[in-house]
C-alpha positions as CSV (number, residue, x, y, z in Angstrom):
1,X,0.0,0.0,0.0
2,X,1.4,3.4,-1.0
3,X,2.5,5.9,1.6
4,X,-0.3,8.3,0.5
5,X,-2.9,5.7,1.2
6,X,-1.5,4.8,4.6
7,X,-1.4,8.5,5.6
8,X,-4.9,9.0,4.3
9,X,-3.7,11.8,2.0
10,X,-5.2,12.6,-1.4
11,X,-3.8,10.3,-4.1
12,X,-4.2,9.5,-7.8
13,X,-3.4,6.6,-10.1
14,X,0.4,7.2,-9.5
15,X,0.1,5.1,-6.4
16,X,-0.6,2.1,-8.7
17,X,2.8,2.7,-10.3
18,X,4.5,2.7,-6.9
19,X,2.6,-0.5,-5.9
20,X,3.6,-2.1,-9.2
21,X,7.3,-1.4,-8.6
22,X,7.1,-2.8,-5.1
23,X,5.4,-5.9,-6.4
24,X,8.0,-6.4,-9.2
25,X,10.8,-6.0,-6.6
26,X,9.2,-8.5,-4.3
27,X,8.7,-11.1,-7.1
28,X,12.2,-10.6,-8.6
29,X,14.1,-10.7,-5.3
30,X,11.9,-12.9,-3.1
31,X,12.1,-10.2,-0.4
32,X,9.8,-7.4,0.7
33,X,11.7,-4.1,0.1
34,X,10.2,-2.8,3.4
35,X,10.6,-5.8,5.7
36,X,10.3,-4.9,9.4
37,X,9.5,-7.0,12.5
38,X,6.3,-5.3,13.6
39,X,3.3,-4.0,11.7
40,X,3.9,-0.5,12.9
41,X,7.6,-0.6,11.9
42,X,6.5,-1.9,8.5
43,X,4.1,1.0,8.0
44,X,6.6,3.6,9.3
45,X,9.2,2.3,6.8
46,X,6.8,2.6,3.9
47,X,6.0,6.2,4.9
48,X,9.5,7.3,5.7
49,X,12.1,5.1,3.9
50,X,13.1,4.3,0.4
51,X,12.5,0.7,-0.6
52,X,15.5,-1.6,-0.2
53,X,16.3,-2.7,-3.8
54,X,18.9,-5.6,-3.8
55,X,22.0,-4.5,-5.7
56,X,22.3,-8.0,-7.3
57,X,19.2,-7.5,-9.4
58,X,19.6,-6.8,-13.1
59,X,20.7,-3.2,-13.8
60,X,17.8,-2.6,-16.1
61,X,15.3,-3.8,-13.5
62,X,16.9,-1.6,-10.9
63,X,16.6,1.4,-13.2
64,X,12.9,0.6,-13.8
65,X,12.2,0.2,-10.1
66,X,13.9,3.5,-9.3
67,X,11.8,5.3,-12.0
68,X,8.4,4.0,-10.9
69,X,9.3,4.6,-7.2
70,X,10.9,8.1,-7.3
71,X,8.4,9.9,-9.4
72,X,5.4,7.6,-9.1
73,X,5.7,6.4,-12.7
74,X,5.5,9.9,-14.3
75,X,8.7,9.2,-16.3
76,X,7.5,5.9,-17.7
């Protein structure tokens, strides 16, 4: 769930690009890019942190994930 939704802020379709990037990262790496021990730590990480993208992923995939995450897909 995108930070805007968790914070109950206004949002648009760009949150779907963010969610798509997170899903792709999780499928490609087998890891959640915001893994934390408690539910509240997980939510706080989504709101405050950048996703942890494994450096061993393909360079093109890393580039795509950074594009959809940083500007909510506006550069795609």
